[in-house]
Structures are given as structure tokens and as C-alpha cells.
C-alpha positions as CSV (number, residue, x, y, z in Angstrom):
1,M,24.6,6.6,-24.3
2,S,28.3,4.3,-24.0
3,A,28.4,5.1,-20.5
4,G,31.1,3.0,-18.3
5,W,28.6,2.4,-15.5
6,L,24.6,3.2,-14.3
7,A,23.4,4.3,-11.3
8,L,19.9,3.9,-11.4
9,G,16.7,2.7,-9.1
10,P,13.0,3.3,-8.2
11,T,12.2,7.1,-6.3
12,D,9.7,7.1,-3.5
13,G,7.0,5.6,-5.6
14,T,7.7,8.7,-8.4
15,G,9.2,6.2,-10.7
16,W,12.9,5.6,-11.8
17,R,16.0,8.0,-12.1
18,G,19.1,7.0,-13.6
19,F,22.4,8.4,-14.2
20,A,25.0,7.2,-16.4
21,M,28.2,7.5,-15.8
22,R,31.8,7.9,-16.8
23,G,34.4,7.4,-14.0
24,S,33.1,10.1,-11.5
25,D,31.7,12.1,-13.8
26,I,28.0,12.1,-15.0
27,M,27.2,11.9,-18.9
28,A,23.8,11.6,-19.0
29,E,20.7,11.5,-16.4
30,A,16.9,10.5,-16.7
31,Q,13.4,9.6,-15.4
32,A,11.2,7.4,-16.2
33,A,8.6,4.8,-15.1
34,D,9.8,2.5,-14.6
35,E,13.5,0.7,-14.7
36,P,13.2,-0.1,-19.2
37,G,12.3,3.4,-18.9
38,V,15.0,4.7,-17.8
39,L,17.6,2.1,-19.6
40,A,16.2,3.2,-23.0
41,A,16.3,7.0,-22.3
42,L,20.0,6.0,-21.0
43,D,20.6,4.5,-24.3
44,A,22.3,1.9,-21.8
45,G,24.3,-1.2,-23.5
46,Q,23.8,-4.7,-22.5
47,D,27.1,-5.1,-21.1
48,T,27.2,-1.5,-18.8
49,R,27.5,-2.6,-15.4
50,L,24.5,-1.2,-13.5
51,I,24.5,0.0,-9.8
52,R,21.6,0.0,-8.3
53,I,20.1,1.7,-5.6
54,G,17.7,0.7,-2.6
55,A,18.0,-2.8,-3.8
56,G,19.3,-4.9,-0.5
57,Q,19.5,-3.7,2.3
58,D,21.9,-2.9,4.7
59,S,21.4,-2.8,8.9
60,A,22.6,0.2,11.0
61,P,25.2,1.1,12.1
62,A,26.8,0.5,8.9
63,A,29.5,2.1,6.3
64,V,27.2,5.2,4.1
65,L,28.9,3.7,1.7
66,P,29.1,-0.6,0.9
67,E,33.1,-1.9,0.2
68,S,32.3,-3.8,-3.1
69,G,28.9,-5.0,-4.8
70,A,26.3,-4.0,-7.5
71,A,24.2,-2.4,-5.2
72,L,23.6,0.9,-2.4
73,G,21.1,-0.7,-0.8
74,D,18.5,0.4,1.6
75,M,19.7,1.4,5.5
76,V,17.0,-0.4,8.4
77,Q,17.1,-0.4,11.7
78,D,15.1,-2.1,14.6
79,A,15.0,0.2,17.8
80,P,13.6,2.0,16.4
81,R,12.1,0.5,13.7
82,D,13.4,2.6,10.7
83,R,14.1,2.3,6.6
84,L,16.6,4.9,5.0
85,S,16.6,5.0,1.4
86,G,19.5,4.0,-1.0
87,W,19.2,8.1,-2.6
88,V,19.4,9.3,0.8
89,R,22.4,7.4,1.4
90,L,24.2,8.6,-1.6
91,R,23.3,12.3,-0.7
92,V,24.6,12.0,2.7
93,A,27.4,10.2,1.0
94,G,27.7,13.2,-1.1
95,V,27.8,15.0,2.3
96,L,30.6,13.1,3.8
97,A,33.0,13.5,0.6
98,A,34.0,17.0,1.5
99,R,33.9,16.5,4.8
100,N,36.9,13.4,6.2
101,H,36.3,12.0,9.5
102,W,33.4,14.1,10.0
103,D,31.2,13.2,13.0
104,G,27.6,15.0,13.8
105,V,24.2,15.0,12.6
106,I,22.7,15.2,9.1
107,C,19.0,16.3,9.2
108,H,17.5,15.2,6.0
109,A,14.6,16.8,5.4
110,G,13.0,15.3,2.5
111,R,8.9,15.8,0.6
112,D,7.1,13.3,3.0
113,L,10.0,12.2,5.9
114,T,13.0,13.9,7.8
115,H,15.4,11.4,8.6
116,W,18.0,12.7,11.6
117,L,21.6,11.0,11.2
118,Q,23.7,10.2,13.6
119,I,27.3,10.1,11.5
120,S,30.7,9.0,13.2
121,A,33.6,7.7,11.3
122,D,32.0,7.1,7.7
123,E,29.3,5.1,9.4
124,I,25.7,5.9,10.0
125,V,25.8,4.8,13.8
126,S,22.2,5.4,14.3
127,F,18.7,7.6,12.8
128,Q,15.6,8.7,13.1
129,G,12.3,9.4,11.1
130,S,9.6,11.5,11.0
131,V,6.7,12.8,9.6
132,T,6.6,16.2,10.4
133,A,6.5,17.0,6.8
134,R,3.1,15.0,5.8
135,L,2.1,16.7,9.1
136,V,2.6,20.5,7.5
137,T,0.7,19.6,4.6
138,A,-2.3,17.2,5.9
139,L,-2.8,20.4,8.5
140,G,-2.6,23.4,6.1
141,G,1.3,24.4,6.9
142,T,3.3,27.2,5.2
143,P,6.7,26.2,4.0
144,E,8.1,29.3,6.6
145,A,8.1,27.7,9.8
146,A,6.8,30.7,12.6
147,P,9.5,31.6,15.3
148,E,7.3,31.7,18.2
149,A,5.6,28.7,17.5
150,V,8.8,26.8,17.3
151,A,9.8,28.4,20.3
152,D,6.5,27.3,22.0
153,A,6.3,23.7,20.7
154,L,9.8,23.7,21.9
155,A,9.2,24.4,25.6
156,R,5.3,22.6,25.6
157,P,5.6,20.2,23.6
158,E,3.1,17.6,25.1
159,K,0.7,20.9,24.3
160,L,0.8,20.4,20.7
161,A,-2.9,20.0,20.1
162,L,-3.7,22.8,21.6
163,H,-0.6,24.5,19.8
164,L,-1.7,23.5,16.5
165,R,-5.5,24.5,17.2
166,R,-4.6,27.7,18.0
167,A,-3.2,27.8,14.9
168,E,-5.8,26.4,12.6
169,M,-8.7,29.5,14.6
170,A,-6.0,31.8,13.6
171,S,-5.6,30.7,10.0
172,Q,-1.7,30.9,10.6
173,G,0.1,28.4,8.7
174,A,3.4,29.3,9.5
175,A,2.6,29.0,12.8
176,I,0.8,25.2,12.0
177,T,4.5,24.4,10.5
178,G,6.1,26.3,13.5
179,A,4.3,23.9,16.1
180,L,5.3,20.7,14.1
181,I,8.7,21.7,13.7
182,G,8.9,22.1,17.6
183,A,7.5,19.4,18.7
184,E,9.8,17.3,16.7
185,L,12.8,18.8,17.9
186,A,11.6,18.7,21.5
187,A,11.6,14.7,20.6
188,L,14.6,14.9,19.1
189,R,16.9,16.9,21.4
190,P,19.2,14.3,21.7
191,Y,20.3,14.2,18.0
192,W,21.1,18.2,17.9
193,L,21.8,19.5,21.4
194,G,25.2,20.0,21.8
195,Q,25.7,18.9,17.7
196,A,27.1,20.1,14.5
197,V,24.5,19.5,12.2
198,V,24.1,19.7,8.4
199,V,20.8,20.6,7.2
200,L,20.0,18.8,3.8
201,G,17.0,19.1,1.9
202,G,15.5,22.3,-0.3
203,A,12.7,24.9,0.6
204,E,11.8,22.0,3.1
205,G,15.1,22.1,4.8
206,D,15.0,26.0,5.5
207,A,12.5,25.9,8.2
208,Y,15.0,23.3,10.3
209,A,17.7,25.4,9.7
210,E,16.4,28.3,11.2
211,A,14.7,26.7,13.8
212,L,17.7,24.9,14.6
213,G,20.0,28.2,14.8
214,A,17.5,29.7,16.7
215,Q,18.6,27.4,19.7
216,G,22.2,28.1,19.1
217,V,23.0,25.1,16.9
218,P,25.8,25.5,14.4
219,V,23.8,24.6,11.2
220,V,25.3,24.0,7.9
221,R,22.9,23.6,4.9
222,E,23.5,21.5,2.2
223,T,21.3,21.2,-1.1
224,P,20.2,17.2,-2.2
225,E,20.8,17.5,-6.3
226,A,24.5,18.6,-4.9
227,A,25.0,16.1,-2.6
228,L,23.6,13.4,-4.7
229,R,26.0,14.2,-7.7
230,Q,29.2,14.6,-4.8
231,G,27.4,10.8,-3.6
232,L,27.8,9.7,-6.9
233,A,31.7,10.4,-7.8
234,A,32.0,9.4,-4.0
235,L,30.5,5.5,-5.1
236,A,32.6,5.7,-7.6
237,Q,35.7,5.9,-5.7
238,R,34.5,3.7,-3.4
239,L,33.7,1.5,-6.2
240,G,36.7,1.4,-8.0
241,L,34.6,2.9,-11.0
242,A,36.0,6.1,-11.0
243,E,38.8,5.1,-13.8
244,G,37.9,5.1,-17.2
């Protein structure tokens, strides 16, 4: 397929993903095991401009999108040590596309990792990752989080192991999830207390949105695929690819 440019890169160890773009519009998309597979699926010409997602890295704090270049790299941080993928940056750019000069917090709830990002002046100021999603899976939790378990762990996070054992003995998967999310919220209170929060995620994000809402936090939900598409349009604008 003839396209003005391509955005492509590896996706969390599950292969590669690519988008054939004409300006800000998505013409086609493909997934494959590797880069050649994506290029073949999109029928990319040799002269097609490539923007590589996840190639290279920037150090936080940094702008969500680069001013120029041929890559949207991962973002790294020394303290606390962490790494944010280029695909997450693209979704964050999509969230911000409809929010000019927005300051607040984005909770990106993925299948394996949750990242909390402080946003100001179109920059990722700082971020913090959590492996709560992996623990939910390992311990037999459910997508839903029991509100009382969230509240208990948020109030007494030092008793997390006890909360989890109680839920395990009662065969209450929602209580396992609730305890884990409650402990995470307790640890990351500075990220959400008194903040406007956008929860960016699929089904994984629902439990976070409900838990934050129960604490009186103003929460807006965004879906990853919609944010990704808005982010691609924002990237085209930033790199001067929106025309043509």
C-alpha cells in the first residue's frame, strides 16, 4: 500500500505492529512477528519514511513527543529507575491532543504493568511503574476489585500479605485484586491525591477508575486504541507529516 509514512515498532514481546499513514490518517495497520513481516504486510515501498516506535530513548523529564527525528523512543528515568515504552508515549500524546496545556496525572493500566505519569506543559515530568497486574494474575485475582478490599489495603497497606491470605482462603478473587490495587494506591498517593486523573486502559483500567472514584478523585476514562490513533495524528502534526 502506498503511504506517506509508516509508524512501526515492537510491542511488549508479542511481535511488531505498524501503521501505514497518509498525513494524520491511518490507511492500514498490521501485526507480525518482526519488522520485515510488518513491512511486507503493509506493502511499504523502499522510499517510504519510517518512524520507529521504541527506538532509542529520552530521559525524563521530557516532552511527550519529539520535535524532530525518525523515532519516538522509550522514556527512561533514574530515580526511581523505570522505563516507559514508546507506544505508551504515543497513547499519552493522544490523551493530551484534546487537552491543551493540561496538567494532571495519567494512570496507564496495561496488561502487565501500570504506569502513573505526572504531566505538565506537554511534558512527562516523572513516572512510576507497578507490577500489580502481574500479581493479580499470579495470585488468581479477577478483573473486578472488591471495594471493601481496596479500602482495607489503602488504610493498612502494611498488612497486604495478610489481606491477600484472607482473600485466598475465602476464594475471593475480587478481594485479591482489591487488596493489590489498594496497596498500590497507598504507595502512590502523591500521584493522585488532589489531582485530576485520566485512567488510560481497557478492562484493566476499570478497577483503577472505580477505586480512585471511591476516594473522591475526578477520573476520566480513555481507551488505549482510541488514544493510540489520536497519538499517531499528533505525531504527524509534530513531525510535519500531517500534509501529503
